[in-house]
ZAMARGU-4260 file (C-alpha; in steps of 0.2 Angstrom, whole numbers, plus 5000, padded with zeros to 4 digits):
<rodrens>
0) 5448/5557/5394 | 5462/5556/5408 | 5457/5551/5426 | 5465/5556/5441 | 5465/5541/5454
5) 5476/5535/5468 | 5483/5517/5467 | 5474/5508/5480 | 5476/5489/5478 | 5482/5476/5466
10) 5483/5457/5464 | 5485/5443/5451 | 5471/5435/5443 | 5472/5421/5430 | 5483/5430/5417
15) 5481/5448/5421 | 5484/5460/5435 | 5469/5468/5443 | 5472/5485/5450 | 5460/5495/5461
20) 5461/5515/5460 | 5452/5527/5472 | 5447/5544/5464 | 5448/5561/5473 | 5430/5558/5480
25) 5434/5540/5486 | 5426/5531/5472 | 5433/5515/5467 | 5439/5511/5450 | 5443/5493/5444
30) 5456/5491/5430 | 5465/5476/5422 | 5481/5475/5413 | 5490/5461/5404 | 5506/5456/5411
35) 5516/5440/5408 | 5528/5434/5421 | 5544/5434/5413 | 5559/5423/5420 | 5577/5419/5412
40) 5588/5405/5410 | 5606/5404/5405 | 5614/5388/5399 | 5619/5378/5383 | 5608/5384/5369
45) 5603/5368/5363 | 5597/5363/5380 | 5587/5379/5382 | 5578/5376/5365 | 5574/5359/5370
50) 5567/5364/5387 | 5557/5379/5378 | 5548/5367/5367 | 5544/5355/5380 | 5536/5369/5390
55) 5527/5375/5374 | 5519/5358/5372 | 5512/5358/5389 | 5503/5375/5385 | 5514/5384/5399
60) 5521/5397/5388 | 5516/5412/5379 | 5533/5415/5370 | 5551/5412/5372 | 5565/5422/5365
65) 5584/5424/5368 | 5590/5441/5375 | 5603/5448/5386 | 5603/5452/5405 | 5616/5460/5417
70) 5625/5447/5428 | 5623/5454/5446 | 5642/5452/5452 | 5651/5454/5436 | 5640/5467/5429
75) 5643/5459/5411 | 5629/5456/5398 | 5624/5439/5400 | 5614/5430/5386 | 5598/5422/5392
80) 5583/5414/5387 | 5567/5423/5392 | 5551/5413/5396 | 5534/5421/5397 | 5520/5412/5405
85) 5503/5408/5398 | 5494/5410/5415 | 5500/5413/5433 | 5494/5396/5438 | 5509/5388/5428
90) 5522/5398/5439 | 5521/5385/5454 | 5523/5369/5444 | 5536/5377/5433 | 5547/5381/5449
95) 5545/5363/5454 | 5551/5357/5436 | 5565/5369/5436 | 5571/5365/5454 | 5575/5348/5447
100) 5587/5356/5433 | 5596/5368/5444 | 5612/5358/5439 | 5610/5361/5421 | 5603/5379/5420
105) 5607/5395/5430 | 5589/5402/5434 | 5584/5420/5437 | 5569/5431/5442 | 5559/5414/5446
110) 5553/5418/5463 | 5547/5436/5463 | 5530/5441/5471 | 5518/5442/5457 | 5511/5459/5462
115) 5527/5466/5467 | 5535/5460/5451 | 5522/5470/5441 | 5526/5485/5450 | 5544/5484/5447
120) 5543/5480/5429 | 5529/5495/5425 | 5538/5507/5437 | 5523/5510/5448 | 5522/5513/5466
125) 5506/5510/5476 | 5498/5524/5487 | 5502/5537/5473 | 5492/5548/5463 | 5491/5545/5444
130) 5484/5552/5429 | 5477/5537/5420 | 5473/5533/5402 | 5460/5519/5403 | 5446/5513/5392
135) 5434/5498/5393 | 5441/5492/5410 | 5458/5492/5404 | 5474/5501/5409 | 5483/5509/5395
140) 5495/5521/5404 | 5499/5528/5421 | 5508/5543/5423 | 5513/5548/5441 | 5507/5565/5448
145) 5520/5566/5463 | 5537/5559/5468 | 5535/5543/5477 | 5550/5547/5488 | 5542/5564/5492
150) 5542/5566/5511 | 5523/5571/5512 | 5509/5559/5507 | 5490/5562/5504 | 5477/5549/5505
155) 5459/5549/5496 | 5445/5548/5508 | 5444/5531/5514 | 5428/5522/5522 | 5433/5512/5537
160) 5426/5498/5547 | 5432/5493/5564 | 5431/5475/5568 | 5436/5468/5585 | 5430/5455/5599
165) 5418/5460/5613 | 5426/5448/5626 | 5443/5440/5629 | 5451/5434/5612 | 5454/5417/5620
170) 5436/5414/5620 | 5431/5408/5602 | 5418/5416/5592 | 5408/5399/5591 | 5409/5398/5611
175) 5401/5413/5617 | 5412/5428/5610 | 5403/5442/5600 | 5409/5454/5587 | 5410/5472/5588
180) 5408/5482/5572 | 5410/5502/5572 | 5409/5514/5558 | 5404/5533/5557 | 5403/5535/5576
185) 5391/5519/5577 | 5395/5503/5586 | 5386/5487/5584 | 5388/5472/5595 | 5384/5456/5586
190) 5379/5442/5597 | 5374/5429/5585 | 5361/5414/5589 | 5371/5404/5578 | 5385/5404/5564
195) 5372/5408/5549 | 5365/5423/5560 | 5384/5429/5563 | 5389/5427/5545 | 5372/5436/5538
200) 5374/5451/5549 | 5393/5455/5545 | 5388/5452/5527 | 5374/5466/5528 | 5386/5478/5535
205) 5398/5475/5522 | 5386/5476/5508 | 5378/5493/5515 | 5395/5501/5520 | 5406/5494/5506
210) 5422/5499/5517 | 5438/5503/5510 | 5449/5497/5525 | 5444/5485/5538 | 5453/5489/5553
215) 5454/5475/5566 | 5460/5469/5582 | 5463/5449/5581 | 5456/5450/5563 | 5470/5439/5556
220) 5470/5426/5569 | 5453/5424/5577 | 5439/5434/5567 | 5440/5433/5547 | 5447/5414/5547
225) 5432/5409/5557 | 5420/5420/5546 | 5427/5415/5530 | 5428/5396/5535 | 5409/5397/5541
230) 5404/5405/5525 | 5412/5392/5514 | 5405/5377/5525 | 5387/5385/5526 | 5388/5391/5508
235) 5383/5409/5513 | 5388/5425/5504 | 5401/5434/5513 | 5407/5450/5503 | 5425/5451/5510
240) 5432/5456/5494 | 5427/5469/5481 | 5432/5457/5468 | 5416/5452/5458 | 5422/5435/5453
245) 5430/5421/5465 | 5447/5422/5469 | 5460/5409/5474 | 5462/5413/5493 | 5477/5405/5502
250) 5478/5410/5520 | 5497/5412/5526 | 5499/5402/5542 | 5508/5410/5557 | 5525/5406/5561
255) 5539/5408/5575 | 5556/5413/5573 | 5571/5418/5583 | 5577/5435/5582 | 5590/5445/5594
260) 5589/5433/5609 | 5570/5430/5609 | 5557/5420/5601 | 5545/5431/5589 | 5528/5425/5584
265) 5521/5431/5567 | 5502/5429/5566 | 5493/5422/5551 | 5488/5434/5538 | 5471/5435/5527
270) 5473/5449/5515 | 5457/5454/5505 | 5455/5458/5486 | 5450/5475/5481 | 5449/5482/5499
275) 5461/5482/5514 | 5462/5473/5530 | 5474/5478/5543 | 5476/5468/5560 | 5483/5481/5571
280) 5489/5468/5583 | 5497/5459/5568 | 5506/5474/5560 | 5523/5482/5566 | 5521/5496/5554
285) 5504/5501/5559 | 5508/5500/5578 | 5524/5512/5575 | 5518/5523/5561 | 5499/5522/5559
290) 5490/5522/5543 | 5499/5536/5534 | 5516/5528/5539 | 5511/5512/5532 | 5505/5519/5516
295) 5522/5528/5515 | 5531/5511/5518 | 5522/5502/5504 | 5525/5517/5491 | 5544/5516/5496
300) 5545/5497/5495 | 5534/5495/5479 | 5523/5482/5489 | 5504/5481/5491 | 5500/5489/5507
305) 5492/5474/5515 | 5508/5464/5511 | 5518/5478/5518 | 5507/5479/5534 | 5513/5460/5538
310) 5532/5461/5534 | 5547/5467/5542 | 5558/5482/5538 | 5571/5470/5531 | 5559/5464/5518
315) 5555/5481/5513 | 5572/5486/5510 | 5575/5470/5500 | 5561/5475/5489 | 5568/5491/5485
320) 5584/5482/5480 | 5574/5471/5468 | 5564/5485/5461 | 5580/5494/5456 | 5588/5478/5448
325) 5573/5474/5438 | 5573/5492/5433 | 5592/5491/5427 | 5589/5475/5419 | 5600/5465/5433
330) 5596/5447/5433 | 5591/5441/5451 | 5597/5424/5454 | 5586/5411/5460 | 5590/5402/5477
335) 5606/5412/5478 | 5619/5403/5488 | 5634/5415/5490 | 5641/5411/5507 | 5651/5423/5517
340) 5670/5419/5517 | 5676/5411/5532 | 5682/5423/5546 | 5692/5418/5561 | 5684/5422/5579
345) 5696/5437/5580 | 5690/5445/5564 | 5672/5442/5569 | 5675/5451/5585 | 5683/5465/5576
350) 5671/5469/5561 | 5655/5460/5566 | 5650/5468/5582 | 5634/5473/5576 | 5628/5454/5574
355) 5636/5449/5591 | 5624/5446/5604 | 5627/5437/5621 | 5614/5424/5626 | 5611/5425/5645
360) 5610/5410/5655 | 5593/5402/5659 | 5587/5402/5675 | 5580/5414/5690 | 5591/5426/5697
365) 5591/5440/5709 | 5601/5457/5710 | 5601/5460/5692 | 5605/5477/5685 | 5599/5482/5667
370) 5607/5496/5657 | 5595/5503/5643 | 5599/5515/5630 | 5590/5521/5614 | 5590/5510/5599
375) 5604/5515/5588 | 5596/5513/5570 | 5582/5526/5573 | 5594/5538/5581 | 5605/5537/5566
380) 5591/5539/5554 | 5584/5554/5563 | 5599/5564/5567 | 5610/5559/5552 | 5597/5557/5539
385) 5605/5539/5534 | 5592/5526/5529 | 5589/5515/5514 | 5579/5528/5503 | 5593/5542/5507
390) 5607/5532/5501 | 5612/5541/5485 | 5595/5550/5483 | 5593/5562/5469 | 5589/5576/5481
395) 5606/5575/5489 | 5616/5572/5473 | 5628/5587/5475 | 5631/5585/5494 | 5645/5577/5503
400) 5645/5570/5520 | 5632/5561/5530 | 5616/5569/5522 | 5606/5584/5526 | 5607/5589/5544
405) 5596/5595/5557 | 5582/5583/5553 | 5579/5578/5571 | 5583/5585/5588 | 5600/5583/5595
410) 5603/5570/5608 | 5601/5577/5626 | 5617/5582/5636 | 5624/5567/5647 | 5618/5567/5665
415) 5631/5573/5678 | 5631/5557/5687 | 5638/5548/5671 | 5654/5557/5673 | 5662/5543/5682
420) 5654/5530/5670 | 5663/5530/5654 | 5656/5519/5641 | 5665/5518/5625 | 5654/5512/5610
425) 5662/5510/5593 | 5650/5509/5579 | 5654/5503/5561 | 5641/5507/5547 | 5643/5497/5532
430) 5631/5502/5519 | 5629/5490/5505 | 5619/5495/5491 | 5621/5483/5477 | 5614/5491/5462
435) 5620/5509/5463 | 5632/5510/5450 | 5622/5499/5438 | 5615/5507/5422 | 5599/5503/5413
440) 5599/5489/5400 | 5583/5489/5389 | 5575/5472/5388 | 5574/5463/5377 | 5589/5469/5366
445) 5587/5462/5349 | 5580/5446/5354 | 5586/5432/5343 | 5569/5422/5340 | 5568/5404/5335
450) 5555/5392/5330 | 5548/5381/5343 | 5534/5368/5342 | 5520/5377/5350 | 5508/5390/5342
455) 5510/5405/5353 | 5529/5408/5350 | 5532/5425/5340
</rodrens>
């Protein structure tokens, strides 16, 4: 019997993908789907056969076959060897092996995120309502019930647990700080007498409430890593995840990077399995757009919500391009090295003004004036409806020009005092959409199968 449900979460486990759906009543549903990671190699056929046989003897491959894919730059069909892995655990050592063979082969689709690759290949979008065909805990088919690019979005009822620190975040949990847990209008402050007591009280709330979403402040940096570490060292049960069995957890450490003249710190992340954890202080999208906006971002970018919450707009746009490439059979180069051609200083000043920033001198200065203005990118999106999801969109296929007008308020008229201050701003917009003209290629196309010395080859 068909089931209507909302795609909530997904993650790889062993040799399959685990998907969590929420029904209209908020009840969770766990399903599994067989999905083999597939990457491609091009090069001399004899060498490719030998590599496949070697990997087959190691037990890394489910099957290997020759097929064709579309080369990114030329658009021509390219003969390639497709490799399907037996389990996801072999992906990391295979990447290490292929890294030593880059001078012999061209490697494609080798570094895609597992969950995102599954969504690309199946044509699924998270945070979307589906009609499911499922049996015995297995997903057979999922038919979307709404347009993933629709401007409106609806969520099923979510049970939310708010998690925070009672005192200054500089005070560690083990040195006098306390936890605050809030749900359904109730607030509990946990001042534990010891580590065991702290873990047990949090575990009791998690078991009783079974939240869909843990919304925290300082959760990624201060709270969940401490609780998880205490539970492991003290061997105490802490049901952070809904996944019933053990899951391989690898926390992502924080990093600092330089962007637009300033140092930006991206905190660590500790996503959960089967439920969401969003740290409000560690998510740009949640701070700017809230939960509804974050769900829509995950849907458009075809990326699990917890991953989307901790990423940048550029990464989401790249994910949209990768999804289009996989759908159209375009081969995605591994470690793509396509440097921009050399430009003179005059050319850069003429055509690269968007990336030009002047670094101020370091020091302390008096009588400094600041000229502030509204950010140009959001203004362009609001007034002219130009953004990644509206480029060549189906709804505007018959229109010519900037896109739909009247989507946002007009800019206010200039202040009279600015009559004597004339600022000329020239803005050049270059929208590069790599995969617009590509057409679909079925894969595999008449694969030429060959015998290899491993039992699983078809």
